[in-house]
C-alpha positions as CSV (number, residue, x, y, z in Angstrom):
1,T,-6.3,-39.3,16.9
2,E,-5.2,-39.1,20.2
3,P,-5.7,-42.4,21.7
4,P,-7.9,-42.2,25.2
5,S,-5.6,-41.3,28.4
6,V,-5.4,-43.8,30.7
7,T,-5.1,-42.4,34.6
8,M,-2.6,-45.2,36.5
9,P,-4.6,-46.5,39.6
10,K,-3.6,-45.1,43.0
11,F,-2.2,-47.7,44.6
12,L,0.8,-46.1,47.2
13,K,-2.1,-45.4,49.4
14,S,-2.4,-44.7,53.9
15,G,-1.5,-48.4,55.3
16,K,0.8,-48.9,52.3
17,V,4.4,-51.2,53.5
18,V,7.4,-50.2,51.0
19,V,11.5,-50.1,50.9
20,V,13.4,-47.0,51.0
21,L,15.5,-47.6,48.2
22,Q,17.7,-44.2,48.1
23,G,19.3,-41.8,51.3
24,R,20.0,-43.1,54.8
25,F,17.6,-45.7,55.3
26,A,17.8,-47.9,51.9
27,G,17.0,-50.7,52.5
28,H,14.6,-50.0,55.3
29,K,10.9,-51.0,55.7
30,A,8.4,-47.9,56.4
31,V,4.4,-47.8,56.4
32,I,2.9,-44.5,54.4
33,V,1.5,-42.6,56.9
34,N,-0.1,-39.9,54.5
35,P,0.8,-40.1,50.8
36,Y,0.9,-36.7,48.8
37,D,-0.1,-37.0,44.7
38,E,-0.4,-33.1,43.6
39,G,2.5,-32.6,46.3
40,T,2.5,-29.6,48.4
41,K,3.6,-25.3,48.5
42,E,7.1,-27.1,49.6
43,R,7.5,-30.0,47.8
44,P,5.6,-29.3,44.8
45,Y,5.6,-33.3,43.5
46,G,4.7,-36.2,44.7
47,H,6.0,-37.6,47.8
48,A,4.6,-39.3,51.0
49,L,4.9,-39.5,54.7
50,V,6.4,-42.6,55.7
51,A,7.1,-43.7,59.2
52,G,10.0,-46.9,59.3
53,V,12.1,-48.8,61.5
54,A,15.5,-47.1,61.9
55,T,16.8,-49.9,63.6
56,Y,16.2,-53.4,64.5
57,P,16.3,-55.4,66.6
58,R,20.3,-57.8,66.5
59,K,20.2,-61.4,66.8
60,V,20.7,-62.0,70.8
61,S,23.0,-64.9,71.9
62,K,23.1,-67.2,75.6
63,R,25.9,-65.3,76.6
64,M,24.8,-61.9,76.1
65,G,24.2,-59.8,79.3
66,I,21.0,-58.3,80.1
67,R,21.7,-55.0,79.5
68,R,22.9,-55.7,76.0
69,I,19.7,-57.7,75.4
70,S,18.0,-54.7,76.0
71,R,20.1,-52.4,73.9
72,I,19.9,-54.4,70.8
73,S,16.8,-55.4,70.9
74,T,14.9,-52.4,70.4
75,V,13.5,-51.1,67.5
76,K,14.1,-47.3,66.6
77,P,11.6,-45.9,64.2
78,F,12.1,-43.2,62.1
79,V,9.2,-40.2,60.0
80,K,10.0,-39.0,56.8
81,S,8.8,-37.9,54.1
82,V,10.3,-39.1,51.0
83,N,9.9,-38.7,46.8
84,Y,7.8,-41.5,45.1
85,T,10.7,-42.6,43.5
86,P,13.1,-44.0,46.0
87,L,9.8,-46.4,47.0
88,M,9.1,-50.0,46.1
89,P,6.2,-50.9,47.7
90,T,5.8,-54.6,48.5
91,R,2.5,-56.3,48.6
92,Y,1.4,-55.5,52.4
93,G,-0.9,-53.6,54.5
94,L,-1.4,-52.3,57.6
95,D,-5.1,-51.5,59.1
96,L,-3.9,-48.1,61.4
97,D,-4.4,-45.0,61.2
98,L,-1.3,-43.5,61.9
99,S,-2.5,-40.0,60.1
100,N,-3.9,-38.4,63.5
101,L,0.1,-39.1,65.6
102,V,2.3,-37.5,62.8
103,T,1.4,-34.6,60.3
104,L,4.0,-33.1,57.8
105,S,3.5,-29.7,59.5
106,K,5.1,-31.2,62.4
107,V,8.4,-33.4,60.5
108,Y,8.6,-30.1,59.1
109,E,9.2,-27.7,62.0
110,N,11.1,-29.7,63.5
111,F,13.8,-31.7,62.2
112,F,15.1,-33.9,64.8
113,F,11.0,-35.2,65.3
114,Q,12.3,-39.0,66.1
115,A,12.7,-38.0,69.6
116,E,9.4,-37.0,70.4
117,D,7.1,-39.1,71.6
118,G,5.0,-39.3,68.8
119,I,7.9,-41.1,66.9
120,R,7.7,-43.6,69.6
121,D,3.7,-43.9,69.4
122,I,3.8,-44.9,65.4
123,G,7.0,-47.4,66.6
124,V,5.3,-49.2,68.8
125,T,1.9,-49.3,67.1
126,G,3.3,-50.5,63.4
127,V,5.2,-53.1,64.9
128,Q,4.2,-54.6,68.1
129,T,0.9,-54.4,67.6
130,C,0.5,-55.2,63.6
131,A,3.8,-57.4,63.4
132,L,4.9,-55.2,60.4
133,P,7.0,-57.6,58.1
134,I,10.5,-57.5,58.6
């Protein structure tokens, strides 16, 4: 006799704050925009579209000039499609609907999507409005 099949609850939902563990953005915090549990045609495994902070603001001292302060205090966001394996969920979540700002097809068709306005909107919305735990 087989034991009854137990399904794991879905905890990687939209709005969940995660830490990326591998790759270029290892150690950086991100928010899940869209989870794809069953995968897609291009990626037949579970993955998620995440938006996060690529460059954090650095410490500012009194003797720095205005130009340097403005340069090192900027927040640079990123958007990437990431496999579930290198994502570590945190206990935090955001109550934002980011799915209308960016879609997976936009990320696939333009590799350098970071420079477009949608990414800047996610960066401004996620960091300033909701105070992403940095």
